[in-house]
One Martini backbone bead per residue (centre of mass of N, CA, C, O) as a GRO file, in nm:
protein
  343
    1MET     BB    1  -4.975  -3.413   1.831
    2THR     BB    2  -5.058  -3.164   1.676
    3LYS     BB    3  -4.873  -2.965   1.829
    4LEU     BB    4  -4.610  -3.107   1.758
    5LYS     BB    5  -4.639  -3.083   1.454
    6SER     BB    6  -4.652  -2.777   1.449
    7LEU     BB    7  -4.377  -2.731   1.578
    8LEU     BB    8  -4.212  -2.879   1.363
    9LEU     BB    9  -4.302  -2.705   1.126
   10ALA     BB   10  -4.202  -2.436   1.240
   11THR     BB   11  -3.907  -2.521   1.271
   12ALA     BB   12  -3.863  -2.588   0.972
   13ALA     BB   13  -3.930  -2.308   0.862
   14LEU     BB   14  -3.710  -2.158   1.016
   15GLY     BB   15  -3.478  -2.320   0.894
   16ALA     BB   16  -3.534  -2.243   0.600
   17MET     BB   17  -3.490  -1.940   0.642
   18THR     BB   18  -3.197  -1.961   0.734
   19VAL     BB   19  -3.087  -2.096   0.481
   20ALA     BB   20  -3.176  -1.877   0.283
   21SER     BB   21  -3.009  -1.657   0.414
   22HIS     BB   22  -2.733  -1.802   0.390
   23ALA     BB   23  -2.805  -1.841   0.062
   24GLN     BB   24  -2.747  -1.580  -0.044
   25GLU     BB   25  -2.781  -1.390  -0.341
   26VAL     BB   26  -2.555  -1.206  -0.561
   27THR     BB   27  -2.525  -0.916  -0.779
   28LEU     BB   28  -2.243  -0.784  -0.952
   29ARG     BB   29  -2.149  -0.479  -1.099
   30LEU     BB   30  -1.900  -0.444  -1.355
   31HIS     BB   31  -1.711  -0.148  -1.440
   32GLN     BB   32  -1.539  -0.055  -1.752
   33MET     BB   33  -1.334   0.083  -2.030
   34LEU     BB   34  -1.238  -0.168  -2.173
   35PRO     BB   35  -1.198  -0.402  -2.375
   36PRO     BB   36  -1.230  -0.745  -2.330
   37GLN     BB   37  -0.934  -0.814  -2.465
   38ALA     BB   38  -0.789  -0.684  -2.266
   39THR     BB   39  -0.585  -0.757  -2.018
   40ILE     BB   40  -0.751  -0.699  -1.760
   41PRO     BB   41  -1.026  -0.814  -1.835
   42ALA     BB   42  -0.920  -1.104  -1.930
   43LYS     BB   43  -0.670  -1.165  -1.696
   44ALA     BB   44  -0.823  -1.044  -1.420
   45LEU     BB   45  -1.134  -0.998  -1.394
   46VAL     BB   46  -1.235  -1.276  -1.479
   47PRO     BB   47  -1.077  -1.454  -1.278
   48TRP     BB   48  -1.182  -1.313  -1.028
   49ALA     BB   49  -1.483  -1.370  -1.072
   50GLU     BB   50  -1.460  -1.681  -1.089
   51LYS     BB   51  -1.342  -1.721  -0.807
   52VAL     BB   52  -1.571  -1.594  -0.645
   53MET     BB   53  -1.796  -1.776  -0.752
   54ALA     BB   54  -1.669  -2.046  -0.660
   55GLU     BB   55  -1.621  -1.972  -0.346
   56SER     BB   56  -1.953  -1.914  -0.328
   57ASP     BB   57  -2.117  -2.130  -0.485
   58GLY     BB   58  -2.267  -1.906  -0.679
   59ARG     BB   59  -2.372  -1.655  -0.495
   60ILE     BB   60  -2.174  -1.494  -0.663
   61LYS     BB   61  -2.240  -1.256  -0.915
   62VAL     BB   62  -2.071  -1.138  -1.216
   63GLU     BB   63  -2.124  -0.848  -1.403
   64LYS     BB   64  -1.976  -0.749  -1.709
   65TYR     BB   65  -1.883  -0.407  -1.812
   66ASP     BB   66  -1.767  -0.279  -2.099
   67THR     BB   67  -1.689   0.014  -2.244
   68MET     BB   68  -1.906   0.180  -2.087
   69ALA     BB   69  -2.200   0.034  -2.102
   70LEU     BB   70  -2.345   0.211  -1.854
   71GLY     BB   71  -2.205   0.471  -1.887
   72GLY     BB   72  -2.020   0.731  -1.931
   73THR     BB   73  -1.695   0.803  -1.810
   74PRO     BB   74  -1.398   0.718  -1.686
   75PRO     BB   75  -1.394   0.956  -1.462
   76GLN     BB   76  -1.685   0.837  -1.337
   77LEU     BB   77  -1.629   0.565  -1.187
   78VAL     BB   78  -1.580   0.654  -0.898
   79ASP     BB   79  -1.870   0.763  -0.853
   80GLN     BB   80  -2.026   0.507  -0.925
   81VAL     BB   81  -1.919   0.345  -0.675
   82SER     BB   82  -1.958   0.548  -0.435
   83ASP     BB   83  -2.280   0.588  -0.517
   84GLY     BB   84  -2.401   0.294  -0.628
   85VAL     BB   85  -2.445   0.242  -0.938
   86VAL     BB   86  -2.222   0.039  -0.880
   87ASP     BB   87  -2.019  -0.225  -0.738
   88LEU     BB   88  -1.783  -0.226  -0.962
   89ILE     BB   89  -1.441  -0.108  -1.031
   90TRP     BB   90  -1.207  -0.013  -1.295
   91THR     BB   91  -0.931   0.228  -1.272
   92VAL     BB   92  -0.784   0.535  -1.317
   93ILE     BB   93  -0.682   0.753  -1.086
   94GLY     BB   94  -0.583   1.006  -1.274
   95TYR     BB   95  -0.880   1.085  -1.390
   96THR     BB   96  -0.896   1.235  -1.087
   97PRO     BB   97  -0.768   1.512  -1.027
   98GLY     BB   98  -0.689   1.568  -0.676
   99ARG     BB   99  -0.843   1.327  -0.515
  100PHE     BB  100  -0.553   1.140  -0.485
  101PRO     BB  101  -0.269   1.258  -0.375
  102SER     BB  102  -0.107   1.018  -0.241
  103THR     BB  103  -0.075   0.841  -0.510
  104GLU     BB  104   0.133   1.024  -0.683
  105ALA     BB  105   0.411   0.912  -0.591
  106PHE     BB  106   0.396   0.666  -0.813
  107GLU     BB  107   0.419   0.875  -1.078
  108LEU     BB  108   0.694   0.938  -1.057
  109PRO     BB  109   0.985   0.960  -1.204
  110PHE     BB  110   1.178   0.680  -1.186
  111PHE     BB  111   1.048   0.459  -0.965
  112MET     BB  112   0.968   0.217  -1.106
  113THR     BB  113   0.965  -0.125  -1.214
  114THR     BB  114   0.748  -0.344  -1.181
  115GLY     BB  115   0.427  -0.425  -1.172
  116GLU     BB  116   0.432  -0.620  -0.931
  117ALA     BB  117   0.614  -0.467  -0.731
  118THR     BB  118   0.464  -0.192  -0.741
  119SER     BB  119   0.191  -0.304  -0.648
  120LYS     BB  120   0.273  -0.395  -0.371
  121ALA     BB  121   0.373  -0.121  -0.277
  122PHE     BB  122   0.112   0.041  -0.330
  123HIS     BB  123  -0.079  -0.116  -0.147
  124GLU     BB  124   0.075  -0.079   0.116
  125TYR     BB  125   0.070   0.229   0.109
  126CYS     BB  126  -0.245   0.271   0.089
  127GLU     BB  127  -0.327   0.134   0.355
  128LYS     BB  128  -0.182   0.376   0.514
  129HIS     BB  129  -0.259   0.663   0.322
  130CYS     BB  130  -0.561   0.625   0.137
  131THR     BB  131  -0.842   0.556   0.269
  132GLU     BB  132  -0.983   0.835   0.294
  133GLU     BB  133  -0.986   0.892  -0.020
  134PHE     BB  134  -1.175   0.604  -0.039
  135ALA     BB  135  -1.444   0.676   0.038
  136GLY     BB  136  -1.706   0.433  -0.027
  137MET     BB  137  -1.480   0.203  -0.045
  138LYS     BB  138  -1.383  -0.130  -0.126
  139VAL     BB  139  -1.068  -0.220  -0.160
  140ILE     BB  140  -0.907  -0.467  -0.345
  141ALA     BB  141  -0.699  -0.295  -0.543
  142TRP     BB  142  -0.383  -0.161  -0.572
  143HIS     BB  143  -0.213  -0.059  -0.880
  144ALA     BB  144   0.028  -0.125  -1.149
  145HIS     BB  145   0.225  -0.082  -1.416
  146GLY     BB  146   0.454  -0.108  -1.620
  147PRO     BB  147   0.672   0.030  -1.808
  148GLY     BB  148   0.680   0.333  -1.935
  149LEU     BB  149   0.635   0.455  -2.275
  150ILE     BB  150   0.715   0.554  -2.612
  151HIS     BB  151   0.484   0.617  -2.883
  152SER     BB  152   0.581   0.697  -3.226
  153LYS     BB  153   0.603   0.828  -3.542
  154ASN     BB  154   0.869   0.940  -3.451
  155PRO     BB  155   1.169   0.925  -3.344
  156VAL     BB  156   1.304   0.866  -3.001
  157ASN     BB  157   1.655   0.926  -2.911
  158THR     BB  158   1.618   1.204  -2.762
  159LEU     BB  159   1.534   1.472  -2.579
  160GLU     BB  160   1.499   1.662  -2.831
  161ASP     BB  161   1.255   1.489  -2.958
  162MET     BB  162   1.036   1.623  -2.751
  163GLN     BB  163   1.008   1.883  -2.888
  164GLY     BB  164   0.669   1.955  -2.931
  165LEU     BB  165   0.541   1.692  -2.864
  166LYS     BB  166   0.239   1.536  -2.912
  167ILE     BB  167   0.141   1.387  -2.598
  168ARG     BB  168   0.004   1.145  -2.423
  169GLY     BB  169  -0.149   1.167  -2.101
  170GLY     BB  170  -0.290   1.005  -1.791
  171SER     BB  171  -0.195   1.252  -1.599
  172ARG     BB  172  -0.095   1.512  -1.421
  173VAL     BB  173   0.199   1.419  -1.361
  174ILE     BB  174   0.271   1.318  -1.644
  175ASN     BB  175   0.226   1.589  -1.787
  176GLN     BB  176   0.443   1.739  -1.629
  177MET     BB  177   0.676   1.565  -1.724
  178LEU     BB  178   0.648   1.614  -2.030
  179GLU     BB  179   0.697   1.917  -2.012
  180ALA     BB  180   0.984   1.897  -1.885
  181LEU     BB  181   1.079   1.732  -2.158
  182GLY     BB  182   0.932   1.933  -2.400
  183ALA     BB  183   0.649   1.867  -2.435
  184THR     BB  184   0.300   1.834  -2.547
  185PRO     BB  185   0.049   1.774  -2.354
  186VAL     BB  186  -0.230   1.525  -2.380
  187GLY     BB  187  -0.517   1.471  -2.225
  188MET     BB  188  -0.636   1.120  -2.194
  189PRO     BB  189  -0.796   0.852  -2.222
  190VAL     BB  190  -0.706   0.550  -2.350
  191PRO     BB  191  -0.952   0.497  -2.556
  192ALA     BB  192  -0.858   0.768  -2.736
  193VAL     BB  193  -0.582   0.704  -2.881
  194SER     BB  194  -0.635   0.588  -3.163
  195GLU     BB  195  -0.785   0.832  -3.285
  196ALA     BB  196  -0.569   1.046  -3.221
  197LEU     BB  197  -0.351   0.920  -3.401
  198SER     BB  198  -0.510   0.893  -3.676
  199LYS     BB  199  -0.583   1.225  -3.668
  200GLY     BB  200  -0.333   1.396  -3.533
  201VAL     BB  201  -0.366   1.498  -3.235
  202ILE     BB  202  -0.123   1.304  -3.199
  203ASP     BB  203   0.225   1.177  -3.206
  204ALA     BB  204   0.194   1.040  -2.917
  205THR     BB  205   0.237   0.789  -2.647
  206THR     BB  206   0.173   0.691  -2.306
  207ILE     BB  207   0.236   0.343  -2.267
  208PRO     BB  208   0.225   0.029  -2.223
  209TRP     BB  209   0.253  -0.262  -2.388
  210GLU     BB  210  -0.017  -0.412  -2.300
  211VAL     BB  211  -0.221  -0.195  -2.454
  212THR     BB  212  -0.147  -0.197  -2.763
  213PRO     BB  213  -0.326  -0.417  -2.898
  214SER     BB  214  -0.621  -0.296  -2.836
  215LEU     BB  215  -0.517  -0.008  -2.989
  216ARG     BB  216  -0.313  -0.048  -3.236
  217VAL     BB  217  -0.031   0.100  -3.202
  218SER     BB  218   0.170  -0.076  -3.388
  219GLU     BB  219   0.010   0.040  -3.646
  220LEU     BB  220   0.012   0.363  -3.596
  221VAL     BB  221   0.307   0.310  -3.500
  222THR     BB  222   0.691   0.256  -3.527
  223ASN     BB  223   0.778   0.379  -3.241
  224HIS     BB  224   0.985   0.276  -2.946
  225THR     BB  225   1.061   0.411  -2.613
  226GLY     BB  226   1.305   0.326  -2.384
  227PHE     BB  227   1.486   0.230  -2.076
  228SER     BB  228   1.741   0.211  -1.874
  229GLY     BB  229   1.720   0.008  -1.620
  230ALA     BB  230   1.501  -0.050  -1.346
  231ASN     BB  231   1.355   0.222  -1.416
  232GLY     BB  232   1.083   0.359  -1.522
  233LEU     BB  233   0.953   0.646  -1.634
  234TYR     BB  234   0.660   0.527  -1.552
  235THR     BB  235   0.338   0.511  -1.382
  236GLN     BB  236   0.021   0.387  -1.342
  237THR     BB  237  -0.272   0.406  -1.146
  238PHE     BB  238  -0.498   0.174  -0.972
  239VAL     BB  239  -0.848   0.067  -0.914
  240PHE     BB  240  -1.017  -0.194  -0.729
  241ALA     BB  241  -1.367  -0.156  -0.652
  242MET     BB  242  -1.618  -0.137  -0.393
  243ASN     BB  243  -1.901  -0.078  -0.268
  244GLN     BB  244  -1.952  -0.044   0.059
  245ALA     BB  245  -2.258  -0.116   0.082
  246SER     BB  246  -2.241  -0.380  -0.078
  247TYR     BB  247  -2.051  -0.515   0.123
  248ASP     BB  248  -2.218  -0.471   0.390
  249ALA     BB  249  -2.471  -0.650   0.278
  250LEU     BB  250  -2.321  -0.892   0.325
  251PRO     BB  251  -2.265  -1.174   0.434
  252ASP     BB  252  -2.003  -1.295   0.606
  253ASP     BB  253  -1.921  -1.526   0.403
  254LEU     BB  254  -1.902  -1.324   0.155
  255LYS     BB  255  -1.701  -1.131   0.267
  256ALA     BB  256  -1.477  -1.345   0.289
  257VAL     BB  257  -1.443  -1.381  -0.015
  258ILE     BB  258  -1.358  -1.094  -0.079
  259ASP     BB  259  -1.120  -1.080   0.120
  260ALA     BB  260  -0.959  -1.326  -0.011
  261ASN     BB  261  -0.961  -1.127  -0.295
  262SER     BB  262  -0.786  -0.923  -0.132
  263GLY     BB  263  -0.503  -0.727  -0.167
  264ILE     BB  264  -0.170  -0.780  -0.229
  265GLU     BB  265  -0.220  -1.032  -0.411
  266ALA     BB  266  -0.412  -0.895  -0.606
  267ALA     BB  267  -0.216  -0.677  -0.693
  268ALA     BB  268   0.001  -0.870  -0.801
  269MET     BB  269  -0.173  -0.999  -1.020
  270PHE     BB  270  -0.222  -0.743  -1.185
  271GLY     BB  271   0.078  -0.675  -1.233
  272LYS     BB  272   0.158  -0.942  -1.375
  273VAL     BB  273  -0.039  -0.925  -1.609
  274MET     BB  274   0.101  -0.670  -1.721
  275ASP     BB  275   0.377  -0.792  -1.765
  276ASP     BB  276   0.282  -1.011  -1.963
  277GLY     BB  277   0.159  -0.803  -2.163
  278ASP     BB  278   0.423  -0.672  -2.244
  279ALA     BB  279   0.543  -0.912  -2.397
  280ALA     BB  280   0.315  -0.929  -2.609
  281GLY     BB  281   0.336  -0.638  -2.722
  282LEU     BB  282   0.633  -0.651  -2.809
  283LYS     BB  283   0.606  -0.885  -3.014
  284ILE     BB  284   0.428  -0.740  -3.215
  285ALA     BB  285   0.635  -0.520  -3.289
  286GLN     BB  286   0.859  -0.713  -3.377
  287ASP     BB  287   0.691  -0.860  -3.603
  288ARG     BB  288   0.668  -0.564  -3.755
  289ASN     BB  289   0.948  -0.414  -3.746
  290ASN     BB  290   0.980  -0.214  -3.542
  291ASN     BB  291   1.114   0.064  -3.371
  292ILE     BB  292   1.329  -0.028  -3.099
  293VAL     BB  293   1.416   0.170  -2.818
  294GLU     BB  294   1.709   0.188  -2.598
  295LEU     BB  295   1.829   0.386  -2.385
  296ASP     BB  296   2.100   0.472  -2.256
  297GLU     BB  297   2.240   0.568  -1.967
  298ALA     BB  298   2.313   0.860  -2.046
  299GLU     BB  299   2.035   0.939  -2.168
  300THR     BB  300   1.863   0.861  -1.928
  301GLN     BB  301   1.993   1.067  -1.733
  302ARG     BB  302   1.889   1.317  -1.877
  303TRP     BB  303   1.591   1.260  -1.812
  304LYS     BB  304   1.615   1.254  -1.507
  305ASP     BB  305   1.718   1.543  -1.476
  306ALA     BB  306   1.468   1.679  -1.615
  307ALA     BB  307   1.251   1.540  -1.400
  308THR     BB  308   1.323   1.623  -1.104
  309PRO     BB  309   1.149   1.888  -1.062
  310ILE     BB  310   0.881   1.732  -1.026
  311ILE     BB  311   0.938   1.619  -0.749
  312ASP     BB  312   0.982   1.887  -0.603
  313ALA     BB  313   0.705   2.012  -0.677
  314TRP     BB  314   0.528   1.798  -0.542
  315ILE     BB  315   0.628   1.832  -0.257
  316GLU     BB  316   0.548   2.129  -0.227
  317GLU     BB  317   0.245   2.096  -0.289
  318MET     BB  318   0.179   1.880  -0.063
  319ASN     BB  319   0.274   2.045   0.176
  320GLY     BB  320   0.049   2.265   0.122
  321LYS     BB  321  -0.177   2.021   0.197
  322GLY     BB  322  -0.044   1.864   0.465
  323LEU     BB  323   0.175   1.685   0.366
  324ASP     BB  324   0.443   1.445   0.397
  325ALA     BB  325   0.612   1.423   0.115
  326GLU     BB  326   0.893   1.320   0.177
  327ALA     BB  327   0.793   1.062   0.320
  328LEU     BB  328   0.630   0.946   0.084
  329VAL     BB  329   0.861   0.918  -0.116
  330ALA     BB  330   1.045   0.742   0.058
  331GLU     BB  331   0.840   0.510   0.096
  332ALA     BB  332   0.797   0.438  -0.197
  333GLN     BB  333   1.093   0.360  -0.254
  334GLU     BB  334   1.122   0.146  -0.031
  335LEU     BB  335   0.890  -0.044  -0.128
  336ILE     BB  336   0.996  -0.102  -0.408
  337ALA     BB  337   1.261  -0.226  -0.311
  338LYS     BB  338   1.138  -0.448  -0.132
  339HIS     BB  339   0.962  -0.582  -0.391
  340THR     BB  340   1.236  -0.592  -0.552
  341PRO     BB  341   1.430  -0.795  -0.693
  342ASP     BB  342   1.764  -0.715  -0.675
  343MET     BB  343   1.755  -0.398  -0.535
   0.00000   0.00000   0.00000
């Protein structure tokens, strides 16, 4: 009887250990650059984290660190996640120029449509073409923002108004486009835009409407120039990623929770959040009676014509790096059309 009791106790202990293992809890540290009230942190990262925590029955906990609270600069976020300094990051891909060349096809001028549609297209494209470039990361979503436009101290009504304009660009390709349009590009991460505008370091900035409220852009400048037609001037691309080793260390059931909240639908959610943020940012500028310009078709075409050499130059550069750039550009355009309603 004593031996039986001992056996039962040992079996119970083993079972308890199995349950404890199965009920493993993990804390994931999420690091990103924007203030917590900005669109993506508030409307995408927080809901994503809450959903993951709920679907894991609280076993996954996500600690969110905004405005680079864990140190470093926005361009260092990619290394922080790939090196395992943090578990999750959200960042602008173009802040590390040259590191993710395949992604740049989506930054080319007048390609994108809406944030949601372009995000679906971008994620599908990256699953096929970009995974090797993101080694060390479990990518949750590749996505894009809505139509990029120009916010300026002085009105931009024609292509000639770009001549010599000191304007912030967010990536290598976007800066090349701005130069082709006659401007003087000034590269900087988006958190630096407010101070740069207020101190006169730049005369204008390229950002979508959604980020203007958190940066007070509609207070710092009074002119906003957009474009006619389905395609926006440009978009910036983003990645929401997890350290691969952090993901690999999860038990299978928690991996399944992360997997269920990754992929093209996650990308679409981030893109739609940015589209919704565009409407909110535009309303703020309208309520302030700012000067909101939409260039007509003829003037927009002049900008397209001026920007076309950037596409040709990118194809030539990427071909020189061994990529089939013509095919990448064609596929990017086809996927954007595929995911854009009525296009």
